[in-house]
C-alpha positions in Angstrom: 123.7 -83.2 57.1 123.7 -86.0 59.7 121.1 -86.4 62.5 123.7 -85.5 65.1 124.5 -82.3 63.3 120.8 -81.5 62.9 120.2 -81.9 66.6 123.2 -79.7 67.4 122.0 -77.0 65.0 118.5 -77.2 66.4 119.8 -76.9 69.9 122.0 -73.9 69.1 119.2 -72.2 67.2 116.8 -72.7 70.2 119.4 -71.3 72.6 120.7 -68.4 70.7 118.0 -67.2 68.3 115.3 -65.4 70.2 111.7 -66.2 69.4 112.5 -69.4 67.5 110.5 -72.5 68.2 110.3 -76.1 67.0 107.4 -76.5 64.5 104.3 -78.0 66.0 102.1 -77.9 62.9 102.1 -81.5 61.6 102.8 -80.2 58.1 106.1 -78.6 59.0 107.0 -80.1 62.3 110.3 -81.3 60.9 111.6 -77.7 60.6 112.5 -74.9 63.0 110.1 -72.0 63.1 110.4 -68.4 64.3 107.9 -66.6 66.5 105.7 -65.8 63.5 105.6 -69.4 62.4 107.9 -69.0 59.5 110.6 -71.6 58.7 114.0 -70.4 59.9 116.8 -70.5 57.3 120.5 -70.0 57.6 122.6 -67.5 55.7 122.7 -69.8 52.7 118.9 -70.0 52.5 118.7 -73.6 53.9 116.1 -74.6 56.3 116.9 -75.8 59.8 115.7 -79.4 60.3 114.7 -80.6 63.8 115.8 -83.9 65.3 112.4 -85.3 64.4 112.7 -84.6 60.7 112.2 -87.5 58.3 111.9 -87.5 54.5 108.1 -87.9 54.9 108.0 -84.4 56.5 109.7 -82.7 53.6 108.0 -79.5 52.4 108.4 -77.8 49.0 109.9 -74.6 50.6 112.9 -76.5 52.1 113.2 -79.8 50.2 111.6 -79.4 46.8 113.4 -82.4 45.3 112.1 -84.7 48.0 108.6 -83.4 47.6 108.6 -83.9 43.8 109.9 -87.4 44.2 107.1 -88.2 46.7 104.4 -86.7 44.5 105.6 -88.3 41.3 102.9 -90.7 40.1 103.8 -94.3 39.6 104.1 -95.0 35.9 101.0 -96.7 34.7 101.3 -100.1 33.1 100.2 -100.1 29.5 96.7 -101.5 29.3 96.5 -104.4 26.9 93.3 -104.4 25.0 92.4 -107.9 23.8 91.9 -108.3 20.2 88.2 -108.6 19.3 87.3 -112.1 18.2 85.9 -111.8 14.7 82.4 -112.9 14.3 81.9 -115.0 11.2 79.4 -113.6 8.8 76.2 -115.7 8.4 76.5 -118.0 5.5 73.6 -117.7 3.0 72.2 -121.0 2.1 70.8 -121.8 -1.3 67.0 -122.1 -1.3 65.8 -125.6 -0.7 62.6 -126.6 -2.5 60.3 -129.5 -1.6 57.6 -130.4 -4.1 54.6 -132.1 -2.6 52.1 -133.9 -4.8 48.7 -132.2 -4.5 47.1 -135.6 -5.0 48.9 -136.8 -1.8 47.6 -133.8 0.1 44.1 -133.3 -1.3 41.4 -135.1 -3.0 41.0 -134.3 -6.7 39.6 -130.8 -7.2 39.6 -130.1 -3.4 41.5 -127.9 -1.0 40.9 -129.7 2.3 43.9 -131.7 3.6 43.5 -135.4 3.7 44.9 -137.4 6.7 47.7 -138.6 4.5 48.4 -135.0 3.5 48.7 -134.0 7.2 51.1 -136.7 7.8 53.3 -135.5 5.0 53.2 -131.9 6.4 54.0 -133.2 9.9 57.2 -134.7 8.6 58.0 -131.4 6.8 57.3 -129.3 10.0 59.6 -131.6 12.0 62.4 -131.1 9.4 62.0 -127.4 9.5 62.2 -127.3 13.3 65.8 -128.6 13.1 67.1 -125.9 10.8 67.5 -122.1 10.7 65.6 -120.3 8.0 64.4 -116.7 7.2 61.4 -117.4 5.1 59.2 -120.2 3.6 57.4 -119.7 0.3 54.4 -122.0 -0.4 53.2 -122.1 -4.0 50.2 -124.0 -5.2 49.9 -125.3 -8.8 47.1 -127.0 -10.7 46.8 -128.9 -14.0 45.1 -127.3 -17.0 41.7 -129.1 -16.6 39.1 -126.5 -15.9 39.0 -122.7 -16.4 42.1 -120.5 -15.8 40.2 -118.5 -13.2 39.0 -121.5 -11.3 42.4 -123.1 -11.3 44.0 -119.9 -10.0 41.6 -119.8 -7.0 42.1 -123.6 -6.4 45.9 -123.2 -6.3 45.6 -120.3 -3.8 43.2 -122.2 -1.5 45.6 -125.2 -1.5 48.7 -123.0 -0.8 46.8 -121.3 2.1 45.7 -124.7 3.5 49.4 -125.8 3.6 50.5 -122.5 5.1 47.9 -122.6 7.9 48.7 -126.2 8.8 52.4 -125.4 9.1 51.6 -122.4 11.3 49.5 -124.7 13.5 52.6 -126.8 13.8 54.8 -124.0 15.2 56.1 -122.3 12.0 56.1 -118.5 12.6 53.3 -117.0 10.6 55.4 -113.9 9.7 58.0 -116.1 8.0 55.7 -118.0 5.7 54.1 -116.7 2.5 51.5 -118.5 0.3 50.5 -117.9 -3.2 48.9 -119.7 -6.1 50.1 -120.0 -9.7 47.1 -121.9 -11.1 48.0 -123.7 -14.3 50.7 -121.3 -15.5 53.7 -123.4 -14.5 53.1 -127.0 -15.6 55.7 -129.7 -15.3 54.4 -131.7 -18.2 55.3 -130.5 -21.7 52.8 -129.5 -24.3 51.7 -132.6 -26.2 52.5 -135.0 -23.4 48.9 -135.4 -22.3 46.2 -135.2 -25.0 42.5 -136.1 -25.4 39.3 -135.2 -23.6 39.0 -135.1 -19.9 39.3 -138.7 -18.6 40.9 -140.7 -15.9 43.8 -141.2 -18.3 44.3 -137.5 -18.8 43.9 -136.7 -15.1 46.6 -139.3 -14.3 48.9 -138.0 -17.0 48.6 -134.4 -15.7 49.3 -135.5 -12.1 52.8 -133.9 -11.9 51.3 -130.5 -12.6 49.1 -130.7 -9.5 51.6 -129.9 -6.7 52.5 -127.6 -3.8 56.1 -126.3 -3.7 57.6 -125.4 -0.4 60.8 -123.3 -0.8 62.9 -122.6 2.3 65.7 -119.9 2.3 67.8 -118.4 5.1 71.2 -118.6 6.8 73.1 -121.2 8.8 
C-alpha cells in the first residue's frame, strides 16, 4: 500500500471511526489505535498504518515478516583456529665423558686440589656453562697400591673435591653427583704393571688414578 493510500485510510479512519486515535506509544506509533489502545484492523485483519509508519516501526502483530527480518541475527563468520605450531621434542644427547688425570688434579695420595688442578676444572666449568645438561656424574678412581678400603675412601674424597669446586664455579649442586669406585675399575690390564711399590710402578699405574666427569642431558 502506498504512502498516499496510507494517509487517505488513516484520515478516513480518524474521521469516521469513533474513538480511534493515532498511536502515541513509540513502540506502535506507526499504527492506528482505538480508544482502548488496541491496533485497529480492517475486515481482512490488516492493521491501519499511519502516515508516519516506516519499516523500523513494524510490530509482530501487524508485520511479522518485517519483524523477523529485523531480528534475524547476522550470520557469524566461521572462526578460523590457527593450527598449533608443533613443539619439537627435546633431543636426548649421548652422555659425554671427560677423564681427568688425578695426578694433574692432586698430589700423589692426596685429595686437595693443586693450582694446576683448579685450572683444569676452570676450563671444564667454562665448557659446561655453554651447554644444556640435566646431570653431571663425578667418579673418582685410584690405582691398586694400598688397601682396598683406603683406596675407596681416597677416591670418594677426590670425587667430592671436584664436585665442590665445580659447584663453587656455578654448577647447580642438585645436578651433580659424586662417588668413588676405589681400585675396582682400573684402566691398566692385569700384568701390565708388576713388581713392588716403586716410582716405576707408580708411573705405570698412572692411568688408573683419574676422575671421570660424565655429562648427560638434552639439547
